[in-house]
C-alpha positions in Angstrom: 43.4 -113.3 -70.9 45.2 -109.9 -71.5 49.0 -110.5 -72.0 51.3 -109.0 -69.1 54.4 -110.6 -69.8 57.7 -108.4 -70.3 59.9 -111.4 -71.5 59.6 -114.0 -73.9 59.1 -117.2 -72.1 61.0 -120.8 -73.0 59.7 -124.2 -72.8 61.5 -126.5 -70.3 61.2 -129.2 -68.2 63.1 -129.3 -65.0 61.8 -130.7 -61.4 62.3 -128.5 -58.8 60.8 -127.3 -54.8 58.6 -124.2 -53.7 58.8 -123.2 -50.4 55.5 -122.2 -49.2 56.5 -121.3 -45.9 59.4 -122.2 -43.5 58.0 -125.9 -42.7 56.5 -126.6 -46.2 58.1 -128.0 -49.3 56.1 -128.9 -52.9 57.4 -130.8 -55.7 56.9 -128.6 -58.7 57.8 -129.3 -62.7 59.1 -126.0 -64.3 57.0 -125.5 -67.9 58.5 -122.4 -68.8 61.0 -119.6 -67.7 61.8 -116.1 -68.6 63.8 -113.4 -66.8 60.9 -112.2 -65.0 58.9 -115.3 -64.0 58.0 -119.0 -64.3 55.0 -121.4 -64.9 55.2 -123.9 -62.1 53.1 -127.1 -62.1 52.5 -128.7 -58.5 52.7 -132.6 -58.3 50.1 -132.3 -55.7 47.3 -129.5 -54.5 49.3 -126.5 -53.1 48.1 -124.5 -50.4 49.0 -121.2 -52.1 47.2 -118.3 -53.9 47.5 -115.2 -55.8 49.7 -112.8 -53.7 51.7 -115.2 -51.6 55.6 -115.0 -51.6 57.5 -118.4 -52.3 61.1 -119.8 -52.8 61.6 -121.5 -55.9 64.3 -124.2 -56.0 65.7 -126.1 -59.1 69.0 -127.1 -60.6 69.2 -127.0 -64.5 71.5 -129.9 -65.5 72.3 -128.4 -68.6 74.6 -125.6 -67.4 75.0 -126.9 -63.8 73.0 -124.4 -62.3 71.2 -124.3 -58.9 68.9 -121.6 -58.9 67.1 -120.1 -55.2 64.5 -117.3 -56.8 62.2 -115.6 -54.4 58.9 -114.8 -56.0 55.3 -114.1 -56.0 52.6 -116.0 -57.2 50.6 -113.9 -59.7 48.2 -116.4 -61.0 46.4 -119.9 -59.9 45.0 -122.0 -62.5 44.3 -125.7 -63.7 45.5 -127.4 -66.7 44.3 -130.9 -67.8 43.6 -131.8 -64.0 46.8 -130.1 -62.4 47.2 -127.0 -60.3 49.4 -124.5 -62.1 51.2 -121.1 -60.7 52.3 -118.0 -62.7 55.0 -116.5 -60.6 57.6 -113.2 -60.8 60.9 -113.3 -59.6 61.3 -110.4 -56.9 64.6 -109.4 -58.9 66.6 -110.5 -62.0 69.1 -113.4 -61.3 72.3 -114.2 -63.1 71.5 -118.0 -62.5 68.4 -117.3 -64.6 69.8 -115.9 -67.5 72.4 -118.7 -67.1 69.7 -121.0 -67.7 67.8 -119.2 -70.4 71.1 -118.7 -72.7 71.6 -122.4 -72.5 68.0 -122.9 -73.2 68.1 -120.8 -76.3 71.4 -122.1 -77.5 69.7 -125.6 -77.5 66.5 -124.2 -78.9 68.5 -122.7 -82.3 
C-alpha cells in the first residue's frame, strides 16, 4: 500500500469515543496519532465506512488535554480480528499538538 501520510505518527494508548451520527457513540482505542490524523481500533464492529464523517473524543491524561475532533474516515481495515479505521482531521488542532509534544517528550 502506498504511503500517503504527511506527518509522522506516534504510537499511543488512549481510550476514546467516536460519534458516528447524532445518536450513536462507540468506544475506540487510539493506536497512533499525528497532526493530521489517527488510527482507531473499534471495540465493537462499527457502522461506518470510508468517507464517513465522525467526531473523535479523547482525553490524554499525560498533559490533561481533552480533544474533540471532526474527522473523515479514510480507510477501514482489520488487524488481528479487530476492526480499525484510519482517519484524517478536518483541521489542525492545538490540543492535538499539545498531546503530540507530550508524546515526543516522553519518547526521547
